[in-house]
Backbone as JSON, one array per atom type, in Angstrom:
{
  "sequence": "MLNLTIGGVPEHFNYPWYVTLKNKEYTKYNINLRWKDFPGGTGQMNAALRNSEIDIAIILTEGIIKDIGEGNPSKILQTFVKSPLIWGIHVANNSSFNQISDLENATIAISRFGSGSHLMAIVNAYNNGWDIDALKFKVVGDLEGGIEALTNGEEDYFMWEHFTTKPLVDNKTFRRIGDCPTPWPCFVIAVRNEILENHPREIQEVLNTINNQTRDFKQTPGIDNVLAKRYEQKLDDIQKWLSITEWESDTLISKELIDEVQDKMITFKVIKNKFKSERFI",
  "N": [[0.85, -1.2, 0.0], [0.51, 2.22, -0.83], [1.85, 4.86, 0.96], [0.75, 8.09, 1.57], [0.99, 11.52, 2.44], [-1.03, 14.24, 3.12], [-1.43, 17.75, 3.25], [-3.1, 20.56, 4.78], [-4.98, 23.55, 5.61], [-6.7, 23.74, 8.77], [-9.56, 24.2, 8.19], [-12.92, 25.01, 7.06], [-13.03, 24.79, 4.26], [-11.7, 22.47, 3.65], [-13.21, 20.34, 4.51], [-14.45, 18.42, 2.75], [-12.29, 16.66, 2.2], [-11.95, 15.49, 4.71], [-14.28, 13.97, 4.86], [-13.93, 12.03, 2.8], [-11.67, 10.74, 3.76], [-12.55, 9.78, 6.23], [-14.38, 7.91, 5.34], [-12.69, 6.08, 4.29], [-12.02, 6.02, 1.55], [-9.83, 5.89, -0.11], [-8.44, 3.61, 0.24], [-9.33, 1.53, -1.36], [-7.93, 1.84, -3.65], [-5.5, 1.05, -2.95], [-4.14, 2.93, -1.43], [-2.83, 4.59, 1.31], [-3.84, 7.29, 2.65], [-3.0, 10.03, 4.56], [-3.93, 12.71, 6.64], [-2.63, 15.94, 7.44], [-2.76, 18.66, 9.58], [-2.16, 22.13, 9.01], [-1.91, 24.75, 10.7], [-0.4, 27.04, 10.44], [-0.56, 27.71, 7.8], [0.05, 28.58, 4.34], [2.85, 29.22, 4.0], [4.03, 27.49, 5.84], [3.25, 25.04, 4.74], [4.54, 25.09, 2.24], [7.2, 24.84, 3.07], [7.01, 22.27, 4.14], [6.46, 20.71, 1.87], [8.87, 21.08, 0.52], [10.72, 19.81, 2.22], [9.88, 17.22, 2.14], [8.04, 16.43, 4.02], [5.34, 16.35, 3.62], [3.33, 15.05, 0.92], [1.35, 15.96, -0.74], [-0.37, 19.04, -1.11], [-3.0, 21.19, -0.08], [-3.35, 24.24, -1.01], [-2.73, 27.8, -0.95], [-3.14, 29.57, -3.98], [-1.51, 31.79, -4.79], [0.64, 31.57, -3.04], [1.9, 29.05, -3.55], [2.58, 29.31, -6.22], [4.44, 31.4, -6.12], [6.42, 30.1, -4.59], [7.12, 27.79, -6.06], [8.24, 29.08, -8.22], [10.5, 29.92, -6.95], [11.89, 27.63, -6.57], [10.65, 25.41, -5.28], [10.17, 21.97, -5.41], [7.72, 21.0, -6.82], [4.47, 20.45, -8.38], [1.53, 22.05, -9.66], [-1.61, 20.61, -9.79], [-4.43, 20.9, -10.09], [-7.1, 23.33, -9.72], [-8.56, 23.67, -6.52], [-10.44, 25.09, -4.88], [-12.33, 27.28, -6.63], [-13.44, 29.78, -6.37], [-12.85, 33.18, -5.15], [-10.78, 33.83, -2.23], [-11.85, 35.37, 0.7], [-10.26, 37.79, 2.37], [-10.18, 38.95, 5.57], [-9.51, 42.1, 7.06], [-8.0, 42.81, 9.94], [-7.98, 44.45, 13.11], [-7.0, 45.01, 16.56], [-9.67, 44.92, 18.93], [-9.82, 47.19, 20.55], [-8.33, 49.0, 19.15], [-7.0, 52.05, 17.72], [-7.26, 52.36, 15.06], [-9.53, 52.82, 12.42], [-10.34, 52.66, 9.78], [-9.41, 51.37, 6.53], [-7.59, 53.07, 5.28], [-6.22, 54.18, 7.41], [-4.19, 52.43, 7.93], [-1.88, 52.63, 6.46], [0.83, 53.13, 7.21], [1.19, 51.27, 9.15], [2.2, 48.39, 11.18], [2.32, 45.07, 10.03], [1.07, 41.99, 11.01], [2.08, 38.77, 10.11], [1.78, 35.32, 9.1], [3.93, 33.87, 7.97], [6.7, 34.76, 5.85], [5.9, 34.81, 2.43], [3.53, 33.57, 2.82], [-0.13, 33.49, 2.64], [-1.16, 35.55, 4.23], [0.9, 37.35, 4.19], [1.34, 37.86, 1.37], [-1.19, 38.75, 0.55], [-1.46, 41.05, 2.03], [0.25, 42.67, 0.67], [-1.1, 42.81, -1.79], [-3.39, 44.16, -0.91], [-2.23, 46.59, -0.13], [-1.31, 47.51, -2.61], [-3.79, 47.83, -3.92], [-4.7, 50.01, -2.55], [-3.0, 52.0, -3.23], [-0.59, 52.33, -1.85], [2.9, 52.57, -0.86], [4.54, 49.81, -1.6], [7.09, 48.89, -1.03], [7.61, 50.05, 1.39], [6.26, 48.72, 3.33], [5.8, 47.23, 6.57], [6.55, 44.26, 8.22], [5.82, 41.62, 10.57], [6.61, 38.46, 11.68], [4.39, 36.07, 12.95], [3.6, 33.45, 13.07], [1.02, 31.91, 13.15], [-2.63, 31.83, 13.26], [-3.19, 31.98, 16.01], [-0.9, 33.25, 16.88], [-1.3, 35.69, 15.64], [-3.54, 36.64, 17.0], [-2.45, 37.0, 19.54], [-0.44, 38.92, 19.01], [-1.89, 41.19, 18.15], [-3.62, 41.61, 20.29], [-1.84, 42.19, 22.36], [-0.84, 44.51, 21.44], [1.47, 44.52, 19.93], [1.69, 44.35, 17.16], [-0.07, 45.91, 14.38], [-2.12, 45.26, 12.45], [-3.8, 42.4, 10.95], [-4.25, 39.97, 8.52], [-6.59, 37.53, 7.65], [-8.53, 34.64, 6.72], [-11.9, 35.52, 6.15], [-14.27, 34.2, 7.21], [-13.27, 32.24, 8.91], [-12.17, 33.8, 10.9], [-14.39, 35.11, 11.84], [-15.77, 34.36, 14.31], [-13.94, 35.47, 16.14], [-14.24, 38.13, 15.67], [-16.87, 38.42, 16.41], [-16.7, 37.9, 19.18], [-15.27, 40.03, 19.96], [-12.49, 39.97, 20.03], [-11.07, 40.61, 17.77], [-11.45, 43.42, 15.53], [-12.97, 43.89, 12.51], [-12.06, 45.78, 9.76], [-12.32, 45.85, 7.09], [-12.35, 44.06, 3.91], [-10.48, 41.96, 1.66], [-10.61, 40.49, -1.29], [-9.13, 37.66, -2.97], [-7.64, 38.09, -6.18], [-7.87, 35.87, -7.86], [-8.51, 32.28, -8.33], [-8.75, 30.54, -5.22], [-7.62, 28.18, -3.77], [-5.38, 25.53, -4.58], [-4.36, 22.23, -5.7], [-1.38, 20.8, -4.97], [1.48, 18.78, -5.74], [4.35, 16.94, -4.79], [7.13, 16.67, -7.01], [8.56, 14.24, -7.15], [6.75, 12.31, -6.19], [4.71, 12.59, -8.05], [5.98, 11.78, -10.39], [6.63, 9.12, -9.84], [4.28, 7.88, -9.01], [1.91, 8.32, -10.69], [-0.61, 7.19, -11.35], [-1.85, 6.61, -8.88], [-2.05, 9.2, -7.81], [-3.83, 10.32, -9.62], [-6.11, 8.85, -8.94], [-6.58, 9.81, -6.38], [-7.27, 12.46, -7.0], [-9.58, 11.98, -8.56], [-11.26, 10.91, -6.61], [-11.58, 12.96, -4.64], [-12.67, 14.96, -6.26], [-15.07, 13.83, -7.0], [-16.33, 13.92, -4.56], [-16.5, 16.7, -4.0], [-18.08, 17.62, -6.04], [-20.9, 17.58, -5.67], [-21.04, 18.59, -3.17], [-22.15, 20.8, -1.8], [-24.8, 20.25, -1.88], [-25.23, 18.33, -0.02], [-27.34, 16.92, 2.38], [-28.1, 18.85, 5.21], [-25.55, 19.86, 5.51], [-24.77, 22.44, 6.16], [-25.38, 22.71, 8.88], [-23.7, 20.73, 9.96], [-21.12, 21.77, 9.34], [-21.21, 24.21, 10.71], [-21.29, 23.37, 13.37], [-18.93, 21.82, 13.61], [-16.89, 23.65, 13.05], [-17.35, 25.66, 14.76], [-19.01, 27.87, 14.12], [-21.43, 30.44, 13.4], [-24.64, 29.54, 12.17], [-25.79, 31.08, 10.1], [-23.55, 32.39, 9.11], [-22.04, 30.27, 8.04], [-23.82, 29.44, 6.07], [-23.8, 31.69, 4.4], [-21.11, 31.62, 3.64], [-21.04, 29.15, 2.23], [-22.65, 29.86, 0.11], [-21.06, 31.51, -1.47], [-18.86, 30.06, -2.13], [-17.09, 27.99, -4.35], [-16.18, 24.85, -5.44], [-13.7, 23.3, -7.52], [-14.25, 20.67, -9.68], [-13.42, 19.11, -11.8], [-11.44, 19.96, -13.76], [-8.07, 19.97, -14.86], [-5.46, 22.26, -13.98], [-4.98, 25.21, -15.96], [-2.66, 26.45, -18.46], [-3.17, 29.06, -19.12], [-4.37, 30.14, -16.83], [-2.26, 30.01, -14.98], [-0.46, 31.79, -16.21], [-1.98, 34.14, -16.11], [-2.27, 34.57, -13.33], [0.41, 34.89, -12.58], [1.02, 37.24, -14.01], [-0.6, 39.1, -12.69], [0.51, 38.96, -10.14], [3.04, 39.96, -10.58], [2.37, 42.58, -11.25], [1.44, 43.37, -8.75], [3.79, 43.37, -7.43], [4.48, 41.13, -6.03], [5.85, 38.95, -7.01], [8.91, 38.85, -8.93], [9.79, 37.77, -11.33], [8.56, 36.19, -14.29], [7.7, 32.91, -15.21], [7.71, 30.19, -17.6], [4.71, 28.33, -18.05], [5.06, 25.63, -17.83], [6.8, 25.16, -15.79], [5.25, 25.06, -13.57], [3.07, 23.32, -13.9]],
  "CA": [[0.0, 0.0, 0.0], [1.28, 3.45, -0.93], [1.59, 5.85, 2.01], [0.82, 9.48, 1.14], [0.57, 12.49, 3.45], [-1.59, 15.45, 2.52], [-1.51, 18.84, 4.22], [-4.01, 21.65, 4.5], [-5.4, 24.33, 6.78], [-7.83, 23.1, 9.48], [-10.7, 25.09, 7.96], [-14.11, 24.42, 6.44], [-12.77, 24.5, 2.86], [-11.13, 21.13, 3.5], [-14.08, 19.3, 5.06], [-14.62, 17.28, 1.83], [-11.21, 15.69, 2.4], [-12.26, 14.76, 5.93], [-15.34, 12.99, 4.56], [-13.38, 10.91, 2.04], [-10.75, 10.0, 4.63], [-13.37, 9.06, 7.22], [-15.0, 6.78, 4.64], [-11.6, 5.21, 3.8], [-12.27, 5.88, 0.11], [-8.6, 5.75, -0.88], [-7.85, 2.27, 0.45], [-9.7, 0.65, -2.48], [-6.9, 2.03, -4.67], [-4.25, 0.66, -2.29], [-3.5, 4.17, -0.98], [-3.03, 5.0, 2.7], [-3.73, 8.74, 2.65], [-3.08, 10.58, 5.91], [-4.08, 14.17, 6.66], [-1.89, 16.69, 8.46], [-3.19, 20.05, 9.69], [-1.14, 23.17, 9.0], [-2.51, 26.01, 11.15], [0.43, 28.15, 9.99], [-0.95, 28.08, 6.46], [0.77, 28.29, 3.1], [4.3, 29.23, 4.19], [4.36, 26.26, 6.55], [3.08, 23.92, 3.8], [5.62, 25.15, 1.26], [8.38, 24.25, 3.71], [6.76, 20.83, 4.3], [6.66, 20.11, 0.54], [10.3, 21.12, 0.19], [11.49, 18.84, 3.0], [9.22, 15.91, 1.97], [7.19, 16.12, 5.18], [4.06, 16.0, 3.01], [3.41, 14.73, -0.51], [0.3, 16.73, -1.42], [-0.81, 20.19, -0.3], [-4.14, 22.01, -0.49], [-2.53, 25.39, -0.69], [-3.14, 29.02, -1.63], [-2.62, 29.69, -5.34], [-0.42, 32.75, -4.89], [1.78, 31.11, -2.25], [2.62, 27.95, -4.19], [3.18, 29.83, -7.46], [5.66, 32.12, -5.73], [7.45, 29.19, -4.07], [7.63, 26.97, -7.17], [9.12, 30.0, -8.94], [11.74, 30.04, -6.18], [12.58, 26.34, -6.49], [9.92, 24.31, -4.65], [10.1, 20.89, -6.4], [6.35, 20.53, -6.84], [3.65, 20.89, -9.48], [0.12, 22.29, -9.38], [-2.4, 19.72, -10.64], [-5.72, 21.48, -10.41], [-7.71, 24.21, -8.74], [-9.42, 22.97, -5.56], [-11.55, 26.03, -4.69], [-12.15, 28.23, -7.74], [-13.9, 31.11, -5.98], [-11.83, 33.92, -4.41], [-10.77, 33.79, -0.77], [-12.11, 36.7, 1.25], [-9.34, 38.06, 3.48], [-10.57, 40.01, 6.47], [-8.43, 42.97, 7.55], [-8.37, 42.87, 11.35], [-7.22, 45.16, 14.14], [-7.51, 44.7, 17.9], [-10.97, 45.56, 19.15], [-9.64, 48.52, 21.16], [-7.37, 49.74, 18.34], [-7.39, 53.39, 17.28], [-7.47, 52.33, 13.61], [-10.96, 52.68, 12.14], [-10.59, 52.38, 8.37], [-8.24, 50.81, 5.87], [-6.61, 54.14, 4.99], [-5.42, 54.44, 8.61], [-3.18, 51.38, 8.11], [-0.83, 52.76, 5.45], [2.17, 53.03, 7.81], [1.09, 50.37, 10.3], [2.95, 47.14, 11.12], [1.44, 43.97, 9.65], [1.37, 40.65, 11.5], [1.92, 37.74, 9.08], [2.14, 34.0, 9.63], [5.29, 33.65, 7.47], [6.95, 35.38, 4.54], [5.45, 33.91, 1.37], [2.21, 33.06, 3.17], [-1.23, 34.3, 2.16], [-1.29, 36.77, 5.04], [1.95, 38.25, 3.7], [1.13, 38.26, -0.02], [-2.44, 39.51, 0.39], [-1.22, 42.39, 2.58], [0.85, 43.41, -0.44], [-2.19, 43.09, -2.73], [-4.23, 45.21, -0.31], [-1.48, 47.84, -0.21], [-1.36, 47.93, -4.02], [-5.16, 48.28, -4.2], [-4.92, 51.3, -1.9], [-2.02, 52.97, -3.72], [0.49, 52.56, -0.89], [4.26, 52.18, -1.26], [4.72, 48.41, -1.18], [8.45, 48.73, -0.49], [7.68, 50.62, 2.74], [5.46, 47.93, 4.26], [6.53, 46.66, 7.71], [5.97, 42.97, 8.57], [6.33, 40.87, 11.73], [6.17, 37.06, 11.61], [3.74, 35.63, 14.2], [3.43, 32.0, 13.04], [-0.3, 31.39, 12.76], [-3.74, 32.64, 13.74], [-3.01, 32.21, 17.45], [0.13, 34.28, 17.0], [-1.92, 36.95, 15.25], [-4.39, 37.07, 18.12], [-1.57, 37.47, 20.62], [0.28, 40.13, 18.59], [-2.81, 42.33, 18.12], [-4.15, 41.82, 21.64], [-0.78, 42.79, 23.17], [-0.42, 45.78, 20.84], [2.81, 44.39, 19.34], [1.52, 44.68, 15.76], [-1.25, 46.75, 14.19], [-3.24, 44.57, 11.79], [-3.57, 41.0, 10.61], [-5.22, 39.51, 7.52], [-6.86, 36.09, 7.68], [-9.8, 34.34, 6.03], [-13.03, 36.25, 6.75], [-15.22, 33.4, 7.99], [-12.52, 31.59, 9.99], [-11.95, 34.77, 11.98], [-15.64, 35.75, 12.23], [-16.02, 34.21, 15.75], [-13.08, 36.39, 16.88], [-14.87, 39.45, 15.52], [-18.1, 38.38, 17.23], [-16.39, 37.96, 20.62], [-14.55, 41.29, 20.16], [-11.04, 39.85, 20.05], [-10.68, 41.41, 16.61], [-12.44, 44.26, 14.85], [-12.67, 43.84, 11.08], [-12.32, 47.1, 9.17], [-12.47, 45.72, 5.65], [-12.06, 42.78, 3.29], [-9.68, 42.01, 0.43], [-10.72, 39.2, -1.98], [-8.05, 37.3, -3.89], [-8.02, 38.29, -7.58], [-7.65, 34.6, -8.55], [-9.05, 31.15, -7.56], [-7.95, 30.62, -3.99], [-6.86, 27.0, -3.36], [-5.0, 24.55, -5.6], [-3.78, 20.97, -5.22], [0.01, 20.68, -5.42], [2.09, 17.49, -5.42], [5.8, 16.89, -4.98], [7.51, 16.09, -8.31], [8.98, 12.84, -6.98], [5.53, 11.5, -6.07], [4.0, 12.67, -9.33], [6.71, 10.99, -11.39], [6.66, 7.69, -9.49], [2.95, 7.33, -8.7], [0.88, 9.13, -11.37], [-1.94, 6.55, -11.3], [-2.43, 6.81, -7.55], [-2.41, 10.61, -7.67], [-5.07, 10.53, -10.38], [-7.22, 8.28, -8.16], [-6.85, 10.77, -5.3], [-8.02, 13.57, -7.6], [-10.92, 11.51, -8.93], [-12.04, 10.69, -5.39], [-11.97, 14.23, -4.02], [-13.54, 15.67, -7.18], [-16.39, 13.21, -6.89], [-16.9, 14.39, -3.29], [-16.81, 18.14, -4.02], [-18.99, 17.95, -7.15], [-22.24, 17.86, -5.14], [-20.85, 18.77, -1.73], [-23.06, 21.81, -1.22], [-26.16, 19.69, -1.83], [-25.31, 17.33, 1.04], [-28.37, 17.31, 3.35], [-27.67, 19.27, 6.54], [-24.11, 20.16, 5.57], [-24.56, 23.73, 6.84], [-25.38, 22.45, 10.33], [-22.49, 19.96, 10.26], [-19.98, 22.67, 9.29], [-21.34, 25.2, 11.78], [-20.93, 22.72, 14.64], [-17.54, 21.38, 13.6], [-15.94, 24.79, 13.0], [-17.81, 26.62, 15.79], [-19.45, 29.04, 13.39], [-22.87, 30.67, 13.38], [-25.23, 28.89, 11.02], [-25.99, 32.01, 8.97], [-22.23, 32.65, 8.53], [-21.7, 29.12, 7.2], [-24.7, 29.48, 4.89], [-23.28, 32.73, 3.52], [-19.85, 31.11, 3.09], [-21.37, 28.14, 1.23], [-23.27, 30.5, -1.06], [-20.07, 32.18, -2.3], [-17.71, 29.16, -2.32], [-17.24, 27.03, -5.44], [-15.08, 23.92, -5.63], [-13.45, 22.81, -8.87], [-14.39, 19.22, -9.56], [-13.18, 18.41, -13.06], [-10.45, 20.4, -14.72], [-6.68, 20.23, -14.52], [-5.2, 23.7, -14.06], [-4.6, 25.58, -17.31], [-1.52, 27.34, -18.66], [-3.68, 30.42, -19.16], [-4.57, 30.61, -15.47], [-0.93, 30.23, -14.4], [0.06, 33.03, -16.79], [-2.79, 35.26, -15.61], [-1.95, 34.81, -11.92], [1.76, 35.45, -12.55], [0.96, 38.63, -14.47], [-1.17, 39.92, -11.61], [1.45, 38.99, -9.02], [4.1, 40.89, -10.97], [1.78, 43.91, -11.1], [1.36, 43.66, -7.32], [5.16, 43.28, -6.91], [4.59, 39.95, -5.16], [6.97, 38.23, -7.62], [9.67, 39.7, -9.85], [10.02, 37.11, -12.61], [7.53, 35.29, -14.82], [8.25, 31.7, -15.79], [6.81, 29.43, -18.45], [3.73, 27.6, -17.24], [5.53, 24.24, -17.64], [7.49, 25.08, -14.5], [4.27, 24.93, -12.5], [2.01, 22.32, -14.13]],
  "C": [[0.88, 1.25, 0.0], [0.87, 4.43, 0.17], [1.78, 7.26, 1.44], [0.33, 10.38, 2.26], [0.14, 13.77, 2.73], [-1.74, 16.52, 3.6], [-2.49, 19.91, 3.79], [-4.35, 22.41, 5.77], [-6.59, 23.64, 7.44], [-9.08, 23.98, 9.4], [-11.76, 24.4, 7.12], [-13.93, 24.11, 4.96], [-12.37, 23.04, 2.65], [-11.99, 20.02, 4.08], [-14.33, 18.16, 4.07], [-13.52, 16.23, 1.93], [-11.48, 14.84, 3.64], [-13.28, 13.65, 5.66], [-14.76, 11.78, 3.83], [-12.41, 10.08, 2.88], [-11.5, 9.18, 5.67], [-13.98, 7.81, 6.6], [-13.99, 5.81, 4.04], [-11.71, 4.96, 2.28], [-11.01, 5.65, -0.7], [-8.0, 4.34, -0.77], [-8.2, 1.32, -0.69], [-8.7, 0.76, -3.64], [-5.5, 1.72, -4.11], [-3.43, 1.89, -1.87], [-3.86, 4.41, 0.49], [-2.78, 6.5, 2.77], [-3.96, 9.27, 4.05], [-3.08, 12.11, 5.82], [-3.22, 14.79, 7.74], [-2.34, 18.14, 8.42], [-1.99, 20.99, 9.69], [-1.77, 24.5, 9.39], [-1.7, 27.23, 10.75], [0.22, 28.53, 8.55], [0.08, 27.77, 5.38], [2.29, 28.27, 3.27], [4.78, 27.96, 4.86], [4.26, 25.05, 5.62], [4.15, 23.92, 2.72], [6.89, 24.52, 1.82], [8.22, 22.74, 3.83], [6.88, 20.09, 2.97], [8.15, 20.02, 0.22], [11.09, 20.06, 0.95], [10.85, 17.45, 3.04], [8.44, 15.47, 3.2], [5.78, 15.76, 4.73], [4.29, 15.76, 1.52], [2.46, 15.58, -1.35], [-0.06, 17.89, -0.51], [-2.05, 20.82, -0.93], [-3.76, 23.42, -0.05], [-3.0, 26.61, -1.48], [-2.4, 29.19, -2.96], [-1.39, 30.59, -5.39], [0.84, 32.27, -4.17], [2.58, 30.02, -2.94], [3.23, 28.41, -5.5], [4.47, 30.57, -7.14], [6.76, 31.14, -5.34], [7.98, 28.25, -5.15], [8.58, 27.82, -8.03], [10.47, 30.14, -8.27], [12.39, 28.68, -5.89], [11.87, 25.21, -5.79], [9.71, 23.2, -5.69], [8.72, 20.23, -6.44], [5.64, 21.03, -8.09], [2.21, 21.11, -8.99], [-0.7, 21.44, -10.34], [-3.73, 20.33, -11.04], [-6.11, 22.5, -9.36], [-8.55, 23.35, -7.81], [-10.66, 23.82, -5.25], [-11.36, 27.14, -5.72], [-12.69, 29.62, -7.44], [-12.78, 31.84, -5.24], [-11.9, 33.62, -2.91], [-10.97, 35.22, -0.27], [-11.23, 36.89, 2.48], [-9.88, 39.22, 4.31], [-9.36, 40.79, 6.94], [-8.78, 43.33, 8.99], [-7.42, 43.73, 12.17], [-7.73, 44.69, 15.5], [-8.8, 45.48, 18.14], [-10.84, 46.97, 19.71], [-8.66, 49.4, 20.39], [-7.91, 51.11, 17.95], [-7.61, 53.44, 15.77], [-8.94, 52.05, 13.31], [-11.28, 52.38, 10.68], [-9.29, 51.97, 7.71], [-7.17, 51.88, 5.62], [-5.74, 54.48, 6.19], [-4.2, 53.52, 8.71], [-1.95, 51.55, 7.22], [0.57, 52.58, 6.03], [2.22, 52.1, 9.01], [1.92, 49.11, 10.09], [1.99, 45.97, 10.96], [1.93, 42.67, 10.28], [1.12, 39.66, 10.37], [2.32, 36.39, 9.65], [3.58, 33.65, 9.24], [5.47, 34.49, 6.21], [6.6, 34.35, 3.46], [4.1, 33.29, 1.66], [1.12, 33.96, 2.57], [-1.37, 35.6, 2.93], [-0.24, 37.81, 4.66], [1.62, 38.77, 2.3], [-0.14, 39.09, -0.19], [-2.34, 40.89, 1.05], [-0.58, 43.27, 1.51], [-0.21, 43.78, -1.47], [-3.08, 44.22, -2.2], [-3.53, 46.57, -0.39], [-1.5, 48.39, -1.64], [-2.74, 48.52, -4.35], [-5.42, 49.68, -3.64], [-3.88, 52.35, -2.29], [-0.89, 53.27, -2.77], [1.83, 52.14, -1.49], [4.54, 50.78, -0.71], [6.08, 48.19, -0.53], [8.58, 49.24, 0.94], [6.9, 49.81, 3.77], [6.34, 47.3, 5.34], [5.82, 45.39, 8.17], [6.61, 42.4, 9.84], [5.74, 39.47, 11.68], [5.62, 36.61, 12.97], [3.37, 34.15, 14.19], [2.1, 31.49, 12.53], [-1.38, 32.3, 13.33], [-3.6, 32.96, 15.23], [-1.96, 33.29, 17.69], [-0.4, 35.66, 16.62], [-2.8, 37.52, 16.34], [-3.53, 37.7, 19.21], [-0.91, 38.81, 20.25], [-0.63, 41.36, 18.6], [-3.32, 42.65, 19.52], [-3.12, 42.54, 22.52], [-0.28, 44.13, 22.6], [0.95, 45.73, 20.19], [2.79, 44.74, 17.85], [0.14, 45.33, 15.57], [-2.41, 46.07, 13.5], [-2.81, 43.22, 11.25], [-4.66, 40.57, 9.65], [-5.34, 38.0, 7.56], [-8.24, 35.87, 7.09], [-11.01, 34.83, 6.82], [-13.87, 35.37, 7.69], [-14.52, 32.63, 9.11], [-12.37, 32.52, 11.18], [-13.24, 35.43, 12.47], [-15.96, 35.56, 13.72], [-15.16, 35.16, 16.6], [-13.55, 37.83, 16.76], [-16.11, 39.51, 16.41], [-17.8, 38.52, 18.72], [-15.5, 39.15, 20.98], [-13.06, 41.11, 20.48], [-10.46, 40.71, 18.94], [-11.82, 42.37, 16.26], [-12.04, 44.27, 13.37], [-13.03, 45.18, 10.45], [-12.4, 47.05, 7.65], [-12.16, 44.31, 5.2], [-11.23, 43.0, 2.04], [-9.77, 40.64, -0.25], [-9.51, 38.92, -2.85], [-8.51, 37.54, -5.33], [-7.73, 37.06, -8.45], [-8.33, 33.49, -7.74], [-8.16, 30.88, -6.35], [-7.1, 29.4, -3.64], [-6.58, 26.09, -4.55], [-4.47, 23.29, -4.91], [-2.38, 20.85, -5.83], [0.6, 19.37, -4.93], [3.59, 17.57, -5.66], [6.14, 16.17, -6.29], [7.84, 14.61, -8.2], [7.77, 11.9, -6.93], [4.79, 11.46, -7.39], [4.66, 11.79, -10.39], [6.62, 9.49, -11.12], [5.29, 7.06, -9.29], [1.83, 8.12, -9.38], [-0.51, 8.51, -11.29], [-2.61, 6.78, -9.96], [-2.85, 8.27, -7.33], [-3.69, 10.91, -8.44], [-6.27, 9.97, -9.63], [-7.58, 9.19, -6.98], [-7.67, 11.94, -5.84], [-9.43, 13.15, -7.95], [-11.83, 11.4, -7.71], [-12.5, 12.01, -4.78], [-12.89, 15.04, -4.94], [-14.96, 15.12, -7.15], [-17.11, 13.69, -5.62], [-17.33, 15.86, -3.38], [-17.88, 18.49, -5.05], [-20.38, 18.33, -6.64], [-22.21, 18.16, -3.64], [-21.88, 19.71, -1.11], [-24.5, 21.32, -1.14], [-26.31, 18.6, -0.76], [-26.34, 17.76, 2.08], [-27.76, 17.67, 4.71], [-26.22, 19.68, 6.64], [-23.85, 21.49, 6.27], [-24.52, 23.56, 8.35], [-24.12, 21.69, 10.77], [-21.27, 20.89, 10.34], [-20.02, 23.7, 10.42], [-20.9, 24.61, 13.12], [-19.45, 22.39, 14.68], [-16.56, 22.54, 13.71], [-16.38, 25.94, 13.89], [-18.17, 27.96, 15.15], [-20.96, 29.21, 13.57], [-23.43, 30.1, 12.08], [-25.38, 29.85, 9.83], [-24.65, 32.39, 8.33], [-21.81, 31.51, 7.6], [-22.56, 29.12, 5.94], [-24.24, 30.53, 3.9], [-21.99, 32.26, 2.86], [-20.12, 30.08, 1.99], [-21.9, 28.78, -0.04], [-22.24, 31.14, -2.0], [-18.86, 31.3, -2.62], [-18.01, 28.13, -3.4], [-15.99, 26.16, -5.53], [-14.93, 23.6, -7.11], [-13.47, 21.3, -8.83], [-14.04, 18.46, -10.83], [-11.83, 18.71, -13.72], [-9.05, 20.52, -14.15], [-6.4, 21.72, -14.75], [-4.62, 24.05, -15.44], [-3.36, 26.48, -17.33], [-1.97, 28.8, -18.59], [-3.86, 30.98, -17.75], [-3.23, 30.89, -14.78], [-0.35, 31.54, -14.9], [-0.67, 34.25, -16.22], [-2.43, 35.61, -14.17], [-0.55, 35.41, -11.81], [1.77, 36.92, -12.97], [0.44, 39.55, -13.37], [-0.19, 40.05, -10.46], [2.64, 39.89, -9.32], [3.61, 42.33, -10.83], [1.77, 44.33, -9.64], [2.74, 43.67, -6.65], [5.31, 42.15, -5.88], [5.7, 39.04, -5.67], [7.66, 39.17, -8.6], [9.74, 39.1, -11.25], [8.85, 36.21, -13.0], [8.21, 34.11, -15.5], [7.23, 31.05, -16.72], [5.93, 28.53, -17.59], [4.17, 26.17, -16.96], [6.29, 24.08, -16.32], [6.53, 24.72, -13.37], [3.3, 23.75, -12.66], [2.53, 21.14, -14.97]]
}
């Protein structure tokens, strides 16, 4: 049996993986697929792909494109979630900052350099006409680190997925002063080159299995209640999230999409060089 380890954030986007793993759907293909949570997000997963700690990652599009461009020995197989990710822009509840324009010279808490919280802070700065080269960052590790940094007044703002952080806004740990959607599909499935070269059939079976699960996932009876309970969310928040979230269930990622995302990332000064799409897919 082939042992494979897959990594992803412990968030509601990845619940379809939980379902297939719980049902042992990969064992029929002689695959022992094990899940590993990465609360630190994309930067942490990029490192895990590089050091062979995981074989597959459900990872932010911008983060893996940047890291493959910088030598990560992996390929992107397909989009996993094709809708944008909504990044909430958060300050401490008692912060003196009240609107996005107040944050131009503020210090940004990020999970890691190259993570979504880092790259999307750059996108937000670009959208607001700020000097990207003047941005100030402080690495805090993960969401818990962001909570601590803002609560203690060590850093000024922190960007994280809107619905994951909604309970922290509700309980007044954070105050959200705006949102910044990704200008591209948010999550992709990436696989280490070594695994892809040696086990292409098994990887295709993994894709077929998860795509079959996500194809009608939103029509699963009572799924809104299941997700609300599991992720400690209000039911109406989960229902809103489901209404704007679309999984990709069929198509391998295209050269055109890779080119489009790279072009945008160069515009945002997130990456400096554009590579041929064959480097990524």
